[in-house]
Every structure is written in C-alpha cells, then in structure tokens.
C-alpha positions, 0 to 999 in steps of 0.5 A: 453467520454475521456478514462481512463486508470487504472493503473496495480497497481491498477487490480492486487488489484482488482483482486488478493485482493478480500477486495480492490475491495469491499473497492473501492481501487483506485491507486491517485498518483505513483510517486518517492515519494511516493503511494497515495491509496483512497477509498470511505467512504461509503464502509468504514464506521463503526456505528458512520459514520466515516471511519471502523478502519479496512479499515484504516489500511487495506488501509494504509497496501496496500498501502505499499504492493503497494510499494513493489509490484512496487519494484519487478514487475521492478525486475521480467522484465528480468528473471521473478521470482515468489515474494511472498510478507507478511506482516510479522508486522504492527503496526497502531497509531489512532490520529482521527477519518476520517469523509471522504474518505480514503486516504492512502500515503505510502512514498517511501523508501531512495535508499539506503534501496532499494539497501540494500533490493534488494541485501538480496533478490539477495543473499538469496532469501528473503529480509525484507522491512520496510515502513510507510504509513499513513491515511491523511484527510485535512492534518491532520494525522488520522492514522500512520501504520509502516509496514514490508514486507517480500519478498520471492521466 
C-alpha cells in the first residue's frame, strides 16, 4: 500500500475549522499559481441533488483562507508570532448549479500585492488581502467569490 502525504493545510483545516472536516475538504493542488480545494458532493448536496450553495461559498472561502494561511506559515518560520486570519468581507455570484463534486480554485495574488500586504503587516501588525476564488465544474465557472481577508497579531 502506497503512503500518501496529507498537506499541512488540509490537516490544519480539519483540526481547526470543523466545517472543513464535515464537508470532506481536501487539498488537490497548492502551487505558485493557485490553491485548489475539493469536497465530495455527497456530503454537500441540497434537496435538489445539486451542491448546496452554502457549501460552495464555504469551499471558495476556505480556498482564500488557505492562500493567506500558507503566506503566513512562510512568515512565521523565524519569529513564530501568532497571527489571526479572518474574513472581513465576501461577495458571491452564483452562475450555475454544480452537479458533481465541488472544486474551488483561489488564484495566488500578484507579487506586488503580497509585498504591499507584508509591508502593512510589518508596519501596522495588521493587513488586508483581497482574493478571488471560483467554483469550477467542467471548465465552467459556477460560483465567483471575491473576499477580503484580514491578518492581525
């Protein structure tokens, strides 16, 4: 039997955000371009047998949270300060129903945005980062989520 390494982010989400575990959230990809989270439809369906809207926006929000968490994880290697990540605002646009498993993609912010974010964090101990995440099915955008995350000490 092959051993599978579970990403640190997935372990964190399941331990610290019980909803993520209940939804069956998994990390599919985490690279320089994006973070991709998945969740099975069976645990996230509604009475119409499509994905529940709350699960869709929750998965997209968790993808954005994960991008920020990974940025902060990199930051804490030296001093290990305690950071708190919260969603300040969020807007979702539902474009089409999701018939199968859920898949959220959160694009990584541009290097300039990351630099500005880290500068504000160092200067003020608090910073905001705006992110975009989408629920994609069969190459089509089903849900768009724009969210702002705030990190503070």
